[in-house]
VEXDREN-2710 file (C-alpha; in Angstrom, 1 decimal):
% VEXDREN-2710
k/r/px/py/pz
1/MET/105.6/82.5/87.2
2/THR/107.8/85.4/87.5
3/GLY/108.9/87.0/90.9
4/MET/107.4/90.2/92.5
5/THR/109.6/93.2/92.3
6/SER/109.2/96.6/93.7
7/GLU/108.0/99.1/91.3
8/SER/106.8/102.9/91.5
9/CYS/103.5/104.3/91.0
10/PRO/102.1/107.8/91.1
11/ARG/101.1/108.5/94.4
12/SER/97.5/110.0/95.2
13/GLU/97.3/113.8/96.0
14/ALA/94.1/113.4/97.4
15/ARG/91.8/111.2/99.7
16/ARG/88.3/110.6/99.4
17/VAL/85.9/112.0/101.9
18/GLY/82.2/111.2/100.9
19/ASN/82.4/113.0/97.4
20/GLY/85.0/115.5/98.5
21/THR/88.9/115.3/99.0
22/GLU/91.6/116.6/101.1
23/ALA/95.3/116.3/100.6
24/VAL/97.3/113.1/101.6
25/SER/100.8/112.1/100.5
26/ARG/99.6/108.7/99.4
27/PRO/96.8/106.3/99.2
28/THR/95.2/104.3/102.1
29/ILE/93.8/101.3/100.5
30/GLY/92.1/98.8/102.7
31/VAL/91.9/95.1/102.0
32/PHE/88.7/93.3/102.2
33/ALA/90.2/90.7/104.9
34/LEU/87.6/88.0/105.6
35/GLN/88.7/85.4/103.5
36/GLY/91.0/84.8/100.7
37/ASP/94.3/86.4/99.1
38/VAL/94.8/88.9/101.4
39/ARG/98.4/89.1/102.3
40/GLU/99.3/89.0/98.4
41/HIS/97.5/92.2/97.8
42/GLU/98.7/93.8/100.7
43/ARG/102.4/93.2/99.5
44/VAL/101.8/94.4/96.1
45/LEU/100.1/97.7/97.0
46/ALA/102.8/98.3/99.6
47/ALA/105.6/97.7/97.2
48/LEU/103.8/100.1/94.9
49/GLY/103.7/102.7/97.5
50/ALA/100.2/102.4/99.1
51/ARG/99.5/102.6/102.9
52/THR/97.4/99.2/103.4
53/THR/95.0/98.6/106.2
54/LEU/92.9/95.2/107.0
55/VAL/89.0/95.8/106.7
56/ARG/87.2/93.4/108.8
57/ALA/84.5/95.6/110.4
58/ALA/82.5/98.6/109.0
59/GLY/84.6/100.9/111.3
60/ASP/87.4/100.0/109.4
61/LEU/86.1/101.7/106.1
62/ALA/86.8/105.3/107.6
63/GLY/89.3/107.1/105.8
64/LEU/89.9/104.8/102.9
65/ASP/91.0/106.0/99.5
66/GLY/90.2/102.4/97.9
67/LEU/89.5/99.1/98.8
68/VAL/90.5/95.7/97.2
69/ILE/88.2/92.4/97.4
70/PRO/90.6/89.5/97.0
71/GLY/90.0/86.4/95.3
72/GLY/89.0/83.2/97.7
73/GLU/85.5/81.9/98.2
74/SER/82.8/84.4/97.3
75/SER/80.0/82.5/99.0
76/VAL/82.1/82.7/102.2
77/MET/82.8/86.1/102.0
78/ASP/79.3/86.9/101.3
79/LYS/77.9/85.1/104.3
80/LEU/80.7/86.2/106.7
81/SER/80.4/90.0/105.5
82/ARG/76.7/90.1/106.3
83/LEU/77.2/88.3/109.8
84/LEU/79.4/90.8/110.7
85/GLY/77.5/93.9/109.3
86/LEU/80.2/94.8/106.8
87/ALA/78.4/94.1/103.4
88/PRO/75.9/96.9/104.1
89/ALA/78.6/99.3/105.0
90/VAL/80.9/98.2/102.0
91/ARG/77.9/98.6/99.7
92/ALA/77.2/102.4/100.9
93/ALA/80.8/103.1/100.5
94/ILE/80.5/101.8/96.9
95/ASP/77.4/103.9/96.4
96/ASP/79.3/106.9/97.9
97/GLY/82.1/106.5/95.3
98/LEU/84.8/104.7/96.9
99/PRO/86.8/103.3/94.3
100/VAL/86.7/99.3/94.9
101/TYR/88.9/96.7/92.5
102/GLY/87.8/92.8/93.0
103/THR/89.5/90.1/91.5
104/CYS/88.1/86.6/91.0
105/ALA/85.9/86.0/94.1
106/GLY/85.9/89.9/94.6
107/MET/84.4/90.3/90.9
108/ILE/81.8/88.1/92.1
109/MET/81.1/90.5/95.1
110/LEU/80.9/93.3/92.8
111/ALA/78.4/92.0/90.5
112/ASP/74.9/92.9/90.8
113/ARG/73.9/89.5/89.2
114/ILE/75.1/85.9/89.6
115/ALA/73.6/83.4/87.4
116/ASN/74.9/80.3/89.5
117/PRO/74.8/81.1/93.3
118/ILE/74.9/78.8/96.0
119/THR/71.6/78.8/97.9
120/GLY/71.0/82.0/100.0
121/GLN/74.4/83.7/98.4
122/GLN/74.2/87.2/97.6
123/SER/76.6/90.1/96.6
124/LEU/77.6/93.5/97.5
125/GLY/76.7/94.7/93.9
126/GLY/77.6/97.8/92.2
127/LEU/78.9/96.7/88.9
128/ASP/75.8/96.1/86.3
129/ILE/77.0/92.8/85.1
130/THR/76.2/89.1/85.5
131/VAL/78.8/86.7/86.3
132/GLN/79.2/82.7/86.3
133/ARG/81.0/81.5/89.1
134/ASN/83.4/79.0/88.1
135/ALA/82.7/79.6/84.3
136/PHE/86.1/78.1/82.8
137/GLY/85.9/74.6/85.1
138/SER/87.2/73.3/88.2
139/GLN/90.6/73.6/90.1
140/VAL/92.2/71.2/87.2
141/ASP/91.1/73.8/84.5
142/SER/93.0/76.9/85.7
143/PHE/95.2/78.6/83.2
144/GLU/97.5/81.1/82.1
145/THR/97.5/83.6/79.3
146/ARG/98.5/86.7/78.2
147/LEU/95.8/89.5/77.7
148/SER/95.5/92.4/75.4
149/VAL/94.2/95.3/77.7
150/PRO/95.1/98.4/75.5
151/ALA/93.0/100.7/77.8
152/VAL/95.3/99.6/80.9
153/SER/98.5/98.7/79.4
154/GLU/100.4/98.9/76.1
155/ASP/102.1/95.3/76.8
156/PRO/100.4/92.1/77.3
157/VAL/98.9/91.3/80.7
158/HIS/100.2/88.2/82.7
159/ALA/96.8/86.6/83.8
160/VAL/96.4/83.4/85.6
161/PHE/92.4/82.1/86.2
162/ILE/91.8/79.7/88.9
163/ARG/88.2/78.4/89.1
164/ALA/87.4/81.9/87.6
165/PRO/84.1/83.8/87.0
166/ALA/83.2/84.9/83.7
167/VAL/81.1/88.0/82.5
168/LEU/78.1/86.6/80.9
169/GLN/76.2/90.3/80.6
170/ALA/77.0/93.9/81.0
171/GLY/75.1/97.0/81.4
172/PRO/75.6/99.8/78.9
173/GLY/77.8/101.8/81.5
174/VAL/80.2/99.0/81.6
175/ASP/83.4/99.0/79.7
176/VAL/84.7/95.9/78.9
177/LEU/88.6/96.0/79.4
178/ALA/89.8/92.5/78.6
179/SER/88.7/89.2/77.0
180/VAL/89.4/85.7/76.3
181/PRO/88.1/83.1/73.6
182/ALA/84.7/81.7/74.3
183/GLU/86.0/78.2/73.8
184/ARG/87.6/78.7/77.2
185/LEU/84.2/78.5/79.2
186/GLU/83.3/75.2/80.5
187/SER/80.6/73.4/78.6
188/GLY/77.1/74.6/78.7
189/VAL/78.1/78.1/79.7
190/ASP/76.8/80.8/77.5
191/CYS/78.3/84.5/77.1
192/GLY/75.9/86.5/75.4
193/LEU/78.0/89.4/74.8
194/VAL/80.4/89.6/71.8
195/PRO/80.2/86.4/70.0
196/GLY/83.3/84.2/70.2
197/SER/84.8/86.1/73.4
198/VAL/83.9/86.1/77.1
199/PRO/84.8/89.4/79.2
200/VAL/87.4/88.6/82.2
201/ALA/88.1/92.5/83.0
202/VAL/85.3/95.2/82.9
203/ARG/85.3/98.8/84.4
204/GLN/82.1/101.2/85.5
205/GLY/83.2/104.3/87.0
206/ASN/84.9/103.8/90.5
207/LEU/84.4/100.0/90.1
208/LEU/87.3/97.6/88.6
209/ALA/86.9/93.9/88.6
210/THR/88.9/91.0/86.9
211/SER/88.2/87.6/86.7
212/PHE/91.9/86.6/87.1
213/HIS/94.6/86.6/90.3
214/PRO/97.1/89.4/89.1
215/GLU/98.6/89.1/92.9
216/VAL/99.9/86.3/92.4
217/THR/101.5/86.6/88.8
218/GLY/104.2/89.4/89.7
219/ASP/102.2/91.4/87.1
220/TRP/101.3/94.6/88.9
221/THR/99.8/96.3/85.9
222/PHE/96.0/96.3/87.1
223/HIS/97.2/97.3/90.9
224/ARG/98.7/100.2/89.3
225/TYR/95.7/101.1/87.2
226/PHE/93.8/100.8/90.2
227/LEU/95.9/103.3/91.9
228/GLY/95.9/105.5/89.0
229/MET/92.0/105.5/89.1
230/ILE/92.4/106.9/92.6
231/ALA/94.9/109.6/91.8
232/GLY/92.8/110.7/88.7
END
């Protein structure tokens, strides 16, 4: 994997306050910090010029321009966020238009539907998609690839999939940004969208999600894209 290098990014000139805006010099991005690749996202976002703050309680959402939900264990994130009262606050912020980017487990957290939840598992929702947990197999089935993502970058994006989810269904308002061959799916998993391929990066309005972990590759394309969404 390539190492991380500091890169520049257009900085936000406005901060979200509900549906309104006010001038700020650069965006403040919260990182959902109950579990997962929190520090990795913090480092990338800071190197790209954003302020970062950890989100562990409802009050930590105040004043954010965006939120990143990292990879990790979606069932643990769900359980802790409901136990601590953070889940309903994040969902309210999503409904109010807060831009949110979910990676791997974060994609599961943003999905409206989980095809194979563990007992009692819920999600925050917001993205009109159905996801399958561990759709490409277990840890030993992890893989790397180069993705074509024309809506995001002219160059291929380096992507790492670790016990990753896949998008099995998506509503009409969801844009599929990148896919991998369906043969990558674990045996028995069926994606009913485009024959022969399975979506691994999607966007719906202010919500962005990827099955893979861009925070660990040194390829910051999707983080820059997310900050660009916020800057407008």
